[in-house]
C-alpha positions in Angstrom: 0.0 -27.0 -16.8 -0.1 -25.0 -13.6 -2.2 -22.0 -12.7 -1.1 -19.7 -9.9 -3.6 -17.3 -8.4 -3.7 -15.0 -5.3 -6.7 -14.5 -3.1 -7.6 -12.6 0.0 -8.4 -14.7 2.9 -12.2 -14.8 2.4 -14.9 -17.2 1.6 -14.4 -16.7 -2.1 -11.3 -18.9 -1.9 -13.3 -21.8 -0.4 -16.0 -21.4 -3.0 -13.4 -21.4 -5.8 -11.8 -24.6 -4.4 -15.1 -26.4 -4.1 -16.1 -25.3 -7.7 -12.8 -26.6 -9.0 -13.5 -30.0 -7.3 -17.0 -30.1 -8.7 -15.5 -29.5 -12.2 -13.3 -32.6 -12.0 -10.0 -31.3 -10.5 -8.9 -33.7 -7.8 -7.9 -32.4 -4.3 -4.3 -33.6 -4.8 -4.0 -31.1 -7.7 -5.0 -28.0 -5.6 -2.5 -26.5 -3.3 -3.1 -23.4 -1.2 -0.2 -21.5 0.5 -0.9 -18.8 3.0 1.6 -15.9 3.1 2.9 -14.6 6.4 2.2 -11.1 7.6 4.9 -8.6 8.2 6.0 -8.8 11.9 7.9 -5.6 12.3 6.4 -2.2 11.8 7.0 -0.3 8.6 9.8 2.3 8.7 8.7 5.9 8.3 11.9 7.4 6.9 13.3 6.3 3.6 16.9 5.4 2.9 19.0 5.6 -0.1 18.1 2.0 -1.1 14.5 1.8 0.0 11.6 4.0 -0.6 7.9 3.4 0.1 6.6 6.1 -2.2 5.3 8.3 0.6 6.8 11.8 1.1 7.0 13.6 4.4 7.9 17.0 3.0 5.0 17.8 0.6 2.9 19.7 3.2 6.0 21.3 4.6 7.1 22.7 1.3 3.6 24.2 0.7 3.6 25.8 4.2 7.2 27.0 3.8 6.2 28.8 0.6 3.1 30.3 2.1 4.7 31.5 5.3 7.8 32.8 3.6 5.6 35.0 1.4 3.7 36.2 4.4 6.9 36.7 6.4 8.5 38.7 3.6 5.4 40.9 3.2 5.2 41.6 6.9 9.0 41.9 7.2 8.9 45.3 5.5 7.4 46.8 8.7 9.5 44.7 11.2 13.1 45.3 12.4 15.0 42.6 10.7 13.6 43.2 7.2 11.8 41.1 4.6 14.6 38.7 3.8 15.1 37.4 7.4 11.4 37.2 8.1 10.9 35.4 4.8 13.5 32.8 5.8 12.1 32.5 9.3 8.6 32.0 7.8 10.0 29.3 5.4 11.7 27.4 8.3 8.6 27.7 10.5 6.3 26.6 7.7 8.4 23.7 6.7 8.7 22.4 10.3 5.0 22.9 10.8 4.1 21.0 7.6 6.6 18.3 8.4 5.1 17.8 11.9 1.6 17.6 10.5 2.6 15.0 7.9 4.6 13.0 10.5 1.5 13.0 12.8 -0.7 11.8 9.9 1.7 8.9 9.0 2.3 7.8 12.6 -1.1 8.2 14.2 -3.9 8.5 11.7 -2.7 6.0 9.1 -1.7 3.6 11.9 -5.2 3.6 13.3 -6.6 2.9 9.8 -4.2 -0.1 9.4 -5.2 -1.5 12.8 -8.9 -1.1 12.2 -8.7 -2.5 8.7 -6.3 -5.3 9.7 -3.5 -6.7 7.7 -4.5 -10.1 6.3 -2.2 -12.2 4.4 -3.1 -13.3 0.9 -3.2 -16.9 -0.2 -1.5 -18.4 -3.3 -3.6 -21.1 -4.9 -1.7 -23.5 -7.2 -3.8 -25.7 -9.5 -2.2 -28.5 -11.5 -4.3 -29.4 -14.5 -4.3 -30.6 -18.1 -3.9 -27.9 -20.7 -7.4 -28.5 -22.0 -9.0 -27.4 -18.7 -6.8 -24.3 -18.2 -9.3 -21.8 -19.7 -12.1 -23.2 -17.5 -10.0 -23.1 -14.4 -8.9 -19.6 -15.1 -12.5 -18.4 -15.6 -13.5 -20.0 -12.3 -10.7 -18.3 -10.5 -11.5 -14.9 -12.0 -15.2 -15.4 -11.2 -14.3 -16.0 -7.6 -12.4 -12.7 -7.3 -8.8 -13.8 -7.7 -6.4 -10.9 -7.3 -4.2 -12.2 -10.0 -3.9 -15.4 -12.2 -0.8 -16.7 -14.0 -0.4 -19.8 -16.3 2.8 -21.8 -16.7 3.1 -24.7 -19.1 
């Protein structure tokens, strides 16, 4: 039976491996594989086939709504009228919100990623008899594994 688990690159992985060795699992049955980090930067704009779940227009839509209402209200007193000033307010609000969201994604979140660091995870593969599978799974969970899978 094989158990697969993922860990962050911390001391808990070393503690899990040493605990497994103390419980009778030989070193030859424990295999750790580090994952490589992403080398290129993430793309900001989504395509038809790839989306990261982050939207850039949410703040822009809110600002467009707010400024179009304000523009239409003020437009009754201005030369072009409420419809044109409502549309102008919507465009200006959308562009302002889009610029704010783009700044947040490119500058603020990039700083957080750099400060936090992007560490690769490690896949730990343990080959063991089926009778020790529950014990090994418990050891892996107790040492903060991110996920554990069993294959017979």
